[in-house]
Structures are given as C-alpha cells and as structure tokens.
C-alpha positions as CSV (number, residue, x, y, z in Angstrom):
1,M,-0.1,-0.2,0.0
2,K,1.2,3.5,-1.0
3,A,1.0,6.1,1.4
4,R,0.7,9.7,0.2
5,I,2.4,12.7,2.3
6,P,0.5,15.7,2.0
7,T,2.5,18.6,0.9
8,K,2.3,22.2,1.5
9,Y,0.6,22.9,-1.5
10,D,-2.5,20.2,-0.5
11,K,-2.4,21.9,2.8
12,F,-2.5,25.2,1.4
13,L,-5.5,24.1,-0.9
14,T,-7.6,22.5,1.8
15,L,-7.2,26.0,4.1
16,Q,-7.9,27.9,1.1
17,R,-11.1,26.3,0.4
18,E,-12.1,26.4,3.9
19,E,-11.7,29.9,3.8
20,I,-13.7,30.4,0.3
21,A,-16.4,28.5,1.8
22,R,-16.7,30.7,5.2
23,I,-16.7,33.5,2.7
24,N,-19.4,32.6,0.4
25,K,-21.3,31.8,3.4
26,I,-21.1,35.6,4.8
27,W,-21.9,37.0,1.4
28,L,-25.1,34.8,1.3
29,F,-26.0,35.6,5.1
30,A,-25.4,39.2,4.2
31,L,-27.7,38.9,0.9
32,Y,-30.6,37.3,3.1
33,E,-30.2,39.9,5.9
34,T,-30.0,42.8,3.5
35,Y,-32.1,42.0,0.6
36,G,-34.3,39.1,1.8
37,F,-32.6,36.6,-0.5
38,G,-34.8,33.0,-0.6
39,N,-33.4,29.7,-0.9
40,E,-33.5,29.9,-5.1
41,R,-32.2,33.2,-5.3
42,L,-29.1,32.2,-2.6
43,R,-28.7,29.4,-4.7
44,K,-28.4,31.1,-8.0
45,V,-25.8,33.4,-6.4
46,Y,-23.7,30.6,-5.3
47,E,-24.2,28.9,-8.6
48,E,-23.1,32.0,-10.7
49,V,-20.0,32.6,-7.8
50,C,-19.1,29.0,-8.5
51,R,-19.2,29.1,-12.3
52,L,-17.0,32.4,-12.6
53,S,-14.3,31.1,-10.5
54,E,-13.9,28.1,-12.1
55,K,-13.6,30.3,-15.0
56,A,-11.3,32.6,-13.5
57,F,-9.1,29.8,-12.8
58,D,-8.8,28.8,-16.3
59,I,-8.6,32.2,-17.8
60,P,-6.6,34.6,-15.1
61,E,-7.5,37.3,-17.5
62,I,-10.8,37.5,-16.5
63,W,-9.4,39.3,-13.2
64,Y,-8.5,42.8,-15.7
65,H,-12.2,42.8,-16.6
66,V,-13.7,42.3,-12.5
67,D,-11.4,44.7,-11.9
68,Q,-12.4,47.0,-14.8
69,L,-15.7,46.6,-13.8
70,L,-15.7,47.3,-9.8
71,I,-12.4,49.5,-9.3
72,N,-13.1,52.0,-12.5
73,K,-16.4,51.8,-13.2
74,Y,-18.4,51.5,-9.7
75,D,-15.5,53.2,-7.8
76,M,-14.9,50.7,-5.2
77,A,-11.1,51.9,-4.8
78,F,-10.9,49.7,-1.6
79,F,-10.3,46.7,-4.1
80,E,-6.5,46.3,-5.1
81,P,-6.2,45.4,-8.6
82,E,-4.9,42.2,-9.7
83,D,-1.2,41.4,-10.4
84,L,-1.4,38.3,-12.8
85,K,2.2,38.3,-12.7
86,E,2.7,38.4,-9.1
87,R,0.0,35.3,-9.4
88,E,2.1,33.7,-11.6
89,D,5.5,34.1,-10.0
90,A,4.0,32.8,-6.5
91,L,2.4,29.6,-8.5
92,R,6.0,29.0,-10.1
93,Q,7.4,29.1,-6.6
94,I,5.1,26.4,-4.9
95,H,5.4,24.2,-7.6
96,K,9.3,24.6,-7.3
97,E,9.3,23.9,-3.7
98,N,7.1,20.8,-3.9
99,G,9.1,19.7,-7.0
100,R,6.7,19.4,-9.7
101,K,6.9,20.9,-13.0
102,W,5.2,24.3,-13.5
103,R,2.4,24.9,-15.6
104,C,0.2,27.9,-15.7
105,Y,-3.3,27.6,-15.1
C-alpha cells in the first residue's frame, strides 16, 4: 500500500477551500439579511459565483475585466487590482518547492 504524504501545497489548497467556503457563507448571509434573498435566489448567486470562479481559474485574465468594472466603473477603490505576474510567480514558486513541473493555470 502506498502512503501519500500531503505536501505544503495540498495543505494550502485545503485551507484555501475552507476560507472560500466561509466567505461564501458570509456573502449569502449578507444577501439574506440585507435584501431578503430566499433559497432559490441564494442558490442562483452561489452557482454563479462557482461558475465564475472556475472560469477565473482557467482564464486568469478575467480578473482584469472584474477590476475594470468594480474599481474603475463602480469606484470601489478599496479593492486592489490583481497582479497576474505576481500570481504566476507565486504559483511557480509553490511548484518548485513541491518538486513539480510548473504549468500556468
């Protein structure tokens, strides 16, 4: 039987998923409390967030469009614009530490 020891990256992904789930719960709760969203509307919002998250994972350039809309158009300057070069460098470093061949996501 082969035992697989979780890497730092695996632990990081687990923590990241847990934090994302908590943040999603807060958003859904805020929509319920503020606007009275019911089960169906909350489910639709959650599904759309999941769909966009998958798209953002496959196509990192989508963050530029999100930044354009939220930061520039709607003047939400409290958000920092995404730095895709920095994100790419961080992923490259994680793969290097885990002995994996780097690939762009």
